[in-house]
N, C-alpha and C positions, 0 to 999 in steps of 0.2 A: 321737603325733599320727595322726588317722584320715584316710582317703583317700576324696575324693569325686570321681566323674567327671561332669562336666556336658556333657549333649548337647543343647545349645539352638543354634538358628540366628541369633539376634539378638545384636548385639554389646553393646547395653545391658543386655540380659537377662543376659549371660554375666557382665558386671561386676557387676551387682547380685548374682547368686548367689555370685560369687566374694568380694565384700565380706561377705555375712552369713555364709558358711560359714567363712571365715577367721577372723571375730570370735569363733567358738566352737570354734576349734582344729582345723580340717581343713586338710589340703593338696588344693588343688583342681586337676583336670586335665581335659583333653579326650580324647576316645576316640582312640587311635591308629588306624593304618590297618587292622589286622586286625579290631579290635573295631568300628571304624566301618563296614566292609564289611558285617559281620553286622547291625549296628544299622540300616543303610540299606536293608535288605530290607524294613522297614515305616515307616521315615523317609525321606520323599522331599525334605526340605529340606537344601540344602548347609550344612554346619557351619563355623564361623570356625576359624582356626588362630592363636589369640592365647596360649592357655594351653598349658603343657608337656603331653606326651602321656603317656597310660597304656595299654598295647597289650594287656593281657588282663584278663579278669574276676577274675583272682586277685588278692587283696588289696583288692578294693574293699569300702568299707564303706557307700558311698551313691551310687546311680546316678540322676542326675536327668534326667526326661524332660519334654518340653513338651505331649505330647499323651497324654491319659489312656489311649486305645485302644493304646498301645505297650505297656502294662503286661503284659498276659498273654502276647502273642507273645515279649516279651523274657524273661520269666521261663521260658517254655517252652523257648526257645532256650539260656538260661544259668540252669540251675537254682540255681547258686550265688547268684544275685542275688535270691532268693526272700526276701522280707522287707526288702530293701535299696532299694527303688525310691521315689522321691519324685516327685510330679507337680508341676511348676511351671507354673501356668497364667497365660496373658496374654489370655485370652478374657473378655469382659464378658458381662452380661445373665444371665438366669435360668439355673439349671444344665441346664435342658433345652435350651439351645443348645450345651453343651459335652459332654453325656452322651447316651446314646441315649435314644430315646423310651420303650423299656420299662424302663431305669434310672430315668428321670425319673417314670414312672407307679407304679412301686415304692416308695410312700412309706412310711416316711421313707426319702428318698434316701441311699444310703450311696456315699461316694467309693470308687472301686476300689481306691486306695492312698493314703497319706497325701498332704495336699494343701498346697500353699504358694502363695500368690497375694494379689491385692488385691480380688478379686471378693467384695464383701460379702454376695451372696446365699448364699454357703456358710455364712454365720452364721445363716441361716434355720432355723427350727424344723423345716422339712421335710427338712433335711439332717442327716445323722449321719456318722460316720467321723472319723478324725483330720484336723483342719484348723487350719492356721496363717494367719490373714488379717490382712494389714498392707499400709500404703502401702510398697511394696518401695523400697529406696534407689536414688538416681540418684548413682553414683559421681564422675563428672566435673562435678559441679554448679558448681564454681568457675568454670568457663568461661562461665557464664550469670549469675552473681552479680556483676555489675560494674554501675557507675553507667549508667543509661540515658540515651542520647543524647536530645535533643530529637526527639520522635516526628514526623518530617517526612515519613516515607513511608507509603504506603497500607497497609491491613490485610493480614494474611497468613493462609493456611491451609496446614498441613503435614500432610495426611492421605494416607497411601499408598492409591493405588487409590480415590480418592474417589468416582468414578462408580459403583462397585459395592459399596465397604464403607461408604460414607458417604451424605450426602444429595446424590447426583448430580444431582437435578433443580435444585439451588440453583446449580450452577457456571455455567450459562449467564446467567442473570439477574443473577448477582453479580460476573461476570468484570471488569466495568469499574471495581468497587470494591475487589475483594479479590484479591490475587495467590495463586493456587492452585498451589502447588508439589507435586510427587509424580510417581509413575509413571503408567503406563496412560491417557495422554492428558491429564493436568492441563495446562491452558492455559499455565502459566508453566514447564512442564517440570521437570526435576530440580534440587534445589538441594543442592551439595555440603555434607557435613556441616561442613566447616571454615567455611562461611559462615553457618550456622544462628545462632550467637550474635549476630553483629554485624546479622544481619537483623532478629531480635527485638528488638534494642535500639533499631533506628531505626523499626520499625513502629509505626504508630498504636495497632494492637491485634491480638489473635490470634482468629481466627474459627474455631471448631471444629465443622464441620458433619458431625458424626458422631452416630450414635445411642448408642453405647456403646464404652467403652474399659476397659482393665484393666492398668494405670492409665493408659496412653497417654503415652509418653515425650515427645511434642511438646507435651503439655500440661504436663508437667513442665518443659520447657524454657522455655516461655512464662512460667509461673508464676515460676521462679527468676530469670528476666531482668526481672521486674516489668513484663512487657508484659500489659496488661489482657486478660482473656480473656472471649470471648463464646461461651456455649454455649446449647444448647435447654433448656427446663425437662424436656423428655422424656428428654434424657440424664441429667440428675441423678436423675430418677425410676428409670430403667432400671438406673443403676449402683448407687445407694444411696449416692452420695458427697455427701449434702447437709452433712456436716461440713467438708468441703474447698470445695466450691462454694456459698456462701452469696449469693444473689441481692442485688445492690445493695452488697455489702460486699467479698467476695472475687473476684467476677465479675459480670458482666451476663447475665441469662437471657432468652432469646426464648421467647415461648409457641409451642408447636407443638401446633396443633388437629388432631391426628393422626386425629380420628374423621371429618373432612371429607374428601370425595373429593379427589383430588390437585390438580384444576383450581381448587378453592377453597383448599386447604390451603397449597400451597406459595407463592402470591402473599402470603398473610398472613405467612408466615415470612420472606420476602424483606424485606417491609416493616418487620417486627420488627428484622431484622439491620440494615437501613439506618438505622432510628432509634437503635439502641444505637451504632453507629458515630458518628452525629452527636453524641451525648452525650459520647463519649469524646475529642471535639475540644477539650473544655475541658481544658487543661493540668493544673490542679489536681485536677479529677475523675479524669483519666486517671491521674495518679500516686498518688492516694489508692487507687484500686482495685487498680492494680499491685502496690504495696507490700504492702497486705493480703493479696492472693493469694499472694505470695511468703512472708510470715510464717506465715500459715496452713499451707502445704505444709511449711515447716520445722518447725513444732509437730508435724505429723502423720506425717510420713515416718518410717520405720524408721531408728534409728541405734543403733550398737553400745554406747554408754554407757548408755541407758535400757532398751533391749530385747533385748541379747544374752542375757540370763539366761532370759527367757521363751522364746526360740527354742532355747536350749540343752535346756531342760526339755522342750520339744516333741519334740526329736530323741531324747533320752534314753527318753522315754516311749513312742516309736513303734519305736525302733531298738536298745533295749535299754540297761541301765545302762553307763555308762562310754563312751557314744558319742562324747562330746566330752571 
């Protein structure tokens, strides 16, 4: 059995990676204190402490990072990791938003190390290099796949730092219709993770006022809870997730006239969101959209029964035969 060390700061990401890697024969660890101190010279985000620890670089077959620019300094600091680094990406948008401008200009764009993530732009012909693109799994999905209560509460939005990473201009005009939970000044404050399932089960719908996500665990949670999702058409365009978000079938999509100046653009988006919320007050329509979204995600999400072999092949191709 091979050894993988996962150095990611997000709990759901850690669980997703653990699920995928264990399915193809890896033991999965987090960096121990000694390895973590060295890694934190270039990673400033705190890591979680759920997995067992691995304290040295010796015996590591795969080291998973969350930012591509950790690749070179990590290999320079630990030469034994050369050829063993995997980039797990949770950033959406065109590759130019996650790679340097120089890398993006140098077409075809080559990933700095093998890539794993849900960003469909890495399937583009402008990109080259080893890539495994999939809707990464959500491990504790059973917490959300319960019968939905009668949607008697107002819509919700669960976007971390919505004022800066989302459509912050929509918060004020929609705050009386949508409960905005999150950090950095969201009007409804923080929502404990233990309360997310019941919140989504009772909410009329989920309003995702963000321009991109990869794949967006709050979206996963809403879809699995059969809570109808409202997104912007610009979101679908920028993510490439048209197979998952089909307007009028698995979600409702609001037009974003992004070429207009802000004073004309945002009132139109607000009106579109309000219209979508009104449509979802029809219980039958609400249930139809919610259940269709859940089913589509379950069909597309990575699962070990159908996808383990392709993932195993990707790892063996890039990290040598017998990797798994």
